[in-house]
N, C-alpha and C positions, 0 to 999 in steps of 0.2 A: 726831809719830806715835809711839805706843808700840810696843815691840818685837813685840808679838803681833798688832797690828792693821794691816791694809793696806786703804786705800780707793782705788778707781780707778773710772773711768767704765766702766759696764757696756756691753759691745758690743751693737749692734743695738737693736731695739725690744722693749719689755717691756709686759706687760699684767697687770692684776690683776682678777679677777672673783669674784663671790660671789652665790649664789642666782639665777643666770642673768643678773645685771646686770654690765656692765663698769664697774668702779669707776674705772679709769684706764688710759691708755696713754701711753708716753713713750719718747723716744729719749735722754732725759737722766737715766737712772737711774744710781745709784752701786752698786757691788758692794763689800761689806765682808767681808773675810776676817779671821777671828779664831781663831788657833791651829788646832786640828784640827776646829773646828766647820764645818758646811756654810756655803757663802757665803750672805749675806743681801743681797737686792736692796732698795735704798732708793729710793722714788719721790718726785720733787719734789711738794710739796703742791699746787702750781699745776696739776699734771697729774692730780690725783685729784678725783673728784666728792665733795667734802666734805659734801654734803647727806646722803650715806649713812652718815656717821660721826658718832657721838655720843661726846664725851669722857666717860670714866668717872672714878671716884675712885681707881682703881688706879694706883699709882706704884711702879716697881721701881728699884733702884739697881745700877749696874755701876761698879766702881772704875775702869774704863778709859774709860768713856764718860759717866757721870753719871747723872742721874735721868731715867727714861723715863715719859712720860705715855701712857696707854692709851686706845684707842677701840674701841667696839663698832660692828659693821656692822649697820645697820638697813635692811631692805628690806620690800617688801609681804608676803613669805612667811615671813620669819624675822628673828631677832636673833642675831647671833654675838657673844657677850660677849668683850670684851677681845681682839679679833682683830688689832689693829694697835697699833703703838707709835711714839713720836717722842721724840727727845732735843731738847727745845725750847731748852735751854741746855747743850749738851754741853761737856765739858772742852775746853780749847783744842787739845789734841793731835788731836781728831777733829771740829773745828769744821765741817768740810765737810758733815756730816750734819744740821746745823741746817736746819730747814725741810723736812725729808724724813720720809717715813713708811715703815715696814716692816711686813710682815704675817706672822703666825704661820703655820706649815705645818699647815693644818687640812684636813679632808675637804671643808669647805664654802667654802674659800678657795683659789683657784688663782693662783699667780704663775708666769708663763711667758714665755719669749722667743718672739716671733712674727715 
């Protein structure tokens, strides 16, 4: 683990929704704390309706986590571009987040504890 990042099991049940659709619910979320940034909830990919997500060409790099692949949320009423990301091959110090997805804090995307 790098000095600035802490990963732990997120307590309780978490939900992500967009455009009126529930994209996923889980009791197996991870909470990633990085410096002074707000906590980020990572959802296991198995608990997300991947049919609503389309992989995009956007890739971002974090020196502490690696390269992030991005996904747009596509539903009947809208497309939210690059609304989620995943570290498909994270650096070893944060290997726990492999196979998980996180969502940007957007008006059209709600991540909440239920």
